[in-house]
C-alpha positions, -999 to 999 in steps of 0.1 A, spaced: -541 245 273 -531 220 299 -539 184 293 -558 160 315 -569 125 308 -600 126 285 -608 162 294 -598 197 284 -586 226 306 -590 260 290 -562 284 288 -575 318 298 -555 335 270 -570 313 243 -604 315 227 -604 279 213 -604 245 229 -589 212 216 -597 178 229 -570 150 228 -585 116 222 -583 91 251 -564 64 231 -536 88 222 -530 97 258 -524 61 268 -490 61 250 -469 90 264 -447 109 240 -412 99 253 -377 101 238 -351 76 248 -315 79 238 -289 51 241 -254 43 228 -244 8 217 -225 -12 192 -254 -17 168 -264 -53 162 -291 -69 140 -312 -75 171 -315 -38 177 -329 -34 142 -353 -64 147 -366 -49 180 -372 -15 165 -391 -29 135 -413 -49 159 -420 -18 180 -429 3 149 -465 -9 149 -495 13 141 -502 37 169 -467 37 183 -457 71 197 -424 84 210 -388 81 198 -359 59 206 -324 66 193 -294 43 195 -261 60 186 -237 35 170 -203 31 188 -187 15 158 -195 40 131 -191 77 141 -222 98 136 -245 69 127 -277 62 147 -307 39 144 -339 58 151 -374 47 159 -398 76 156 -435 69 157 -441 41 132 -409 45 112 -374 31 116 -346 51 100 -308 52 98 -296 87 105 -262 104 102 -249 134 121 -214 145 110 -196 178 111 -228 197 119 -247 181 90 -277 158 97 -290 134 71 -315 106 69 -296 78 51 -326 57 45 -354 36 59 -354 1 74 -388 -9 60 -386 -33 30 -405 -21 0 -401 16 7 -379 40 -11 -343 44 2 -345 10 18 -314 -1 39 -316 -38 48 -290 -41 75 -266 -25 100 -236 -35 79 -251 -17 48 -259 13 68 -224 16 82 -209 13 47 -232 39 33 -225 62 63 -188 61 56 -193 69 19 -216 99 28 -190 112 53 -164 112 26 -188 133 4 -193 157 33 -155 160 37 -153 166 0 -180 192 -7 -203 195 23 -241 190 25 -248 194 -13 -225 166 -21 -240 143 6 -275 150 -7 -266 143 -43 -246 112 -34 -276 97 -14 -300 104 -42 -277 88 -68 -269 59 -45 -305 49 -39 -314 54 -75 -287 29 -85 -298 4 -58 -335 6 -65 -331 3 -102 -304 -24 -99 -280 -4 -122 -246 -18 -129 -227 11 -113 -200 10 -87 -194 36 -59 -166 51 -80 -189 54 -110 -215 73 -89 -188 97 -75 -174 103 -109 -208 113 -122 -211 138 -94 -178 156 -99 -180 190 -114 -168 195 -149 -142 223 -146 -115 236 -169 -86 232 -145 -67 199 -139 -78 172 -116 -53 157 -91 -48 127 -114 -39 151 -143 -15 169 -121 2 136 -111 4 124 -148 18 158 -159 44 159 -131 56 124 -140 57 133 -177 78 164 -170 101 148 -145 109 117 -167 116 138 -199 150 136 -214 153 174 -210 144 173 -173 169 191 -151 171 162 -126 153 133 -143 134 109 -121 144 73 -120 120 44 -124 118 37 -86 109 73 -79 80 71 -103 69 37 -89 69 50 -54 48 80 -63 23 60 -83 19 34 -55 13 62 -30 -16 77 -51 -29 42 -58 -38 37 -22 -76 34 -17 -76 65 6 -69 86 -25 -97 71 -46 -122 100 -39 -96 127 -45 -81 117 -79 -109 131 -100 -113 162 -79 -101 195 -94 -67 202 -77 -79 237 -68 -107 221 -46 -83 200 -25 -81 210 11 -54 206 36 -77 185 57 -81 160 29 -44 151 29 -42 153 67 -70 127 69 -51 103 47 -19 110 66 -36 101 98 -50 69 84 -15 59 73 -2 66 108 -28 43 123 -23 15 98 14 13 99 39 11 128 64 32 108 56 69 99 72 63 65 40 57 45 25 89 60 57 107 51 53 95 15 18 108 14 29 143 25 60 145 4 44 132 -28 14 155 -26 37 184 -20 60 174 -49 31 171 -74 12 203 -64 44 224 -61 55 214 -96 22 221 -112 18 254 -94 53 266 -105 53 252 -140 16 248 -150 -1 273 -126 -27 285 -151 -38 252 -165 -38 234 -132 -56 264 -116 -31 263 -87 -17 298 -95 -44 313 -74 -41 289 -44 -21 294 -13 5 265 -12 -9 249 19 7 216 10 41 231 19 29 233 55 21 196 58 42 176 82 40 141 96 48 151 132 69 120 138 103 108 129 115 74 115 139 58 139 170 45 122 169 7 118 196 -13 135 186 -49 126 215 -71 117 205 -107 110 241 -120 109 255 -145 85 241 -176 103 205 -163 103 208 -153 66 220 -188 57 192 -205 78 166 -183 60 180 -193 26 176 -230 36 141 -224 48 132 -208 15 146 -238 -3 126 -262 18 93 -246 10 98 -245 -28 91 -282 -25 62 -283 -1 33 -262 12 35 -239 41 12 -254 68 -14 -231 83 -14 -208 53 -47 -202 34 -41 -209 -4 -49 -180 -27 -60 -185 -64 -27 -172 -77 -6 -193 -53 19 -219 -65 12 -254 -54 41 -251 -29 48 -224 -4 74 -204 -24 79 -202 -61 113 -213 -75 118 -179 -92 110 -160 -60 134 -183 -40 161 -176 -66 155 -139 -63 157 -141 -25 191 -159 -28 203 -132 -53 193 -103 -31 209 -118 0 241 -128 -17 247 -96 -36 235 -73 -8 218 -50 -33 186 -31 -28 157 -53 -37 143 -30 -63 175 -26 -82 188 -62 -76 157 -77 -94 155 -51 -122 184 -67 -141 182 -79 -177 198 -110 -190 220 -88 -213 233 -70 -182 246 -102 -166 276 -112 -187 309 -132 -183 338 -110 -173 362 -111 -203 391 -103 -180 386 -130 -154 377 -166 -161 346 -178 -143 336 -144 -131 305 -125 -143 296 -88 -143 262 -77 -132 254 -42 -144 226 -17 -135 220 16 -153 218 50 -137 181 50 -141 177 21 -117 202 28 -89 192 50 -60 223 72 -63 215 79 -100 248 64 -112 256 32 -131 268 3 -109 288 -28 -119 292 -57 -95 316 -85 -101 301 -119 -93 325 -146 -80 326 -180 -98 312 -197 -67 281 -174 -67 278 -178 -105 276 -216 -101 252 -213 -71 228 -189 -90 231 -210 -122 213 -239 -104 186 -215 -91 181 -197 -124 178 -230 -142 146 -237 -123 128 -206 -136 106 -213 -166 107 -181 -186 136 -185 -211 119 -160 -235 120 -131 -209 144 -102 -211 147 -103 -173 172 -124 -153 144 -129 -127 112 -129 -147 79 -130 -129 61 -164 -131 27 -147 -127 8 -126 -152 10 -124 -190 34 -95 -195 72 -97 -195 79 -82 -161 105 -89 -135 98 -102 -100 87 -73 -78 108 -61 -49 80 -70 -25 83 -107 -34 116 -112 -17 103 -96 15 72 -118 11 94 -149 14 103 -139 50 67 -128 57 54 -162 47 80 -180 67 73 -158 96 35 -161 94 32 -124 88 16 -123 54 -22 -116 49 -31 -152 43 -13 -165 74 -13 -141 102 -40 -144 129 -48 -179 118 -48 -204 146 -29 -230 126 -1 -205 115 35 -213 126 62 -187 126 91 -207 112 115 -178 115 110 -177 153 107 -215 157 143 -218 143 157 -191 166 159 -164 140 150 -128 149 128 -110 124 147 -94 96 142 -82 60 164 -86 29 174 -49 31 191 -57 65 218 -78 48 233 -44 39 240 -39 76 255 -74 80 280 -70 52 298 -41 69 311 -60 100 320 -89 77 342 -66 56 357 -50 87 366 -84 101 383 -93 69 404 -61 69 385 -44 40 367 -15 57 359 1 23 346 -30 8 310 -27 19 307 8 5 317 -2 -31 295 -33 -30 265 -13 -18 271 14 -44 276 41 -19 307 56 -34 307 54 -72 312 81 -99 295 83 -132 318 71 -160 299 58 -191 261 57 -195 246 22 -195 209 33 -200 212 34 -238 182 22 -258 197 16 -292 226 -8 -287 232 -24 -321 242 -58 -308 247 -78 -277 285 -75 -283 282 -38 -282 263 -39 -249 289 -63 -234 316 -39 -245 298 -10 -228 296 -30 -195 332 -39 -197 343 -3 -204 322 9 -175 336 -18 -152 372 -12 -161 370 25 -166 387 33 -133 358 47 -113 341 14 -104 368 2 -79 365 -32 -95 395 -47 -77 381 -38 -43 347 -50 -53 360 -83 -64 378 -89 -32 348 -78 -11 324 -99 -30 346 -130 -26 348 -125 12 310 -118 15 297 -147 -7 322 -172 8 310 -162 43 274 -168 35 278 -198 13 302 -215 37 276 -212 64 248 -222 41 265 -254 31 276 -262 66 240 -258 79 225 -279 51 245 -308 65 244 -301 103 211 -284 108 175 -297 107 149 -269 104 121 -270 129 85 -266 118 69 -260 151 
């Protein structure tokens, strides 16, 4: 048949005739396709157009959320997803109907969740997730997205990724491990898998993991961070966990029958060696700025619930001084117990700071002599910390547990001063006090590059190496749990310090030169220099 207005034209090959009503021919069947950054106005216009008798289709593909489109078809408005060859109706825009989606924002969030399910298990997982999601919403159940995903996961006999992580840590930290992991290694691995990008994978059977799952997370890290280091940690930690479970627990993990695709993962980029060297003057200026904002707020910074009434907590400022003046790695420098900071029985006024092999990066114990001048400087700072019952020299002032200040806190001092922390950056009222005072951006770890030229200038070229714990042999273990008394522990530290392998004479000379250089500049600037705030 061919159609004319209000009439019928027979097809010679057909024996029947159908008449199209006049009113239906007045609205032609058309399909319009557009692309746009979907806005609430698009949804409003479509709902107004979806009146009785409307014919035709109008699709708007969202430019902000890949695969999502808003569709007006006949009298219905729907949100639609097309992703990796799979097409799904996410829900309808009509209030009161099943699978109701009230806004563009909600549709985008749902689309992202459905795409993750498609990545995980294809169309069956997407369908089941949508069914569960709308059931929870319509019945106002107190279930989170993670709860829904957890209910969907298949119950299999092999280990999940989370079980593989836990077992690897258990094996690698055992006393009988060939090369036991140190606490920082475990912390780094846990923080990698705690990233939100891993949330949907942790309860997945390890045998179901795909190379594309990890490559997707790696690519997110490359976009989020200027350095490829976080992406590198994703690749290396996944490889470490899966390789260990395949070789040691292949049957239980189910990985004995899987090709080790994780060994082929790469980042594809290299980390450029850092060359930042703040210099003694800039370190001293930054110490003074940290002191200033322990007594007043940081202008332009949004206050968080957990924030201290002033810009920087006293304990964190003390930790910042300690890290800069000892030039130790932040993680190790702050993981020091009170019983590991003791008077030197051989030298009046000196103290010994000791770290066990489980803390130091090199895996060997390290003892650092603290000159009397630094002992007195730190005594004033430590006296302002209000946790005398803590086992830690630098206890955290937040939280209920007895934990030490985290290594990120000393970096956060500079981030706050430099208007780079999450509650300051991009705010119109924020002021970069680092730049305002002529200081180039640096981090506490960069002091380890500043100390070397200071030692060279003083005629102690090997001084920086022994202070930085680059050249130390194992002598006596410090990580012993059952010391019978404090005196026994002090004796152990003394024996370790004076056992011959700690180069204590060279360390003492180097620490005197270094701390005098920084504290001389610090005290000079406190008299002669007025920090600028804008």
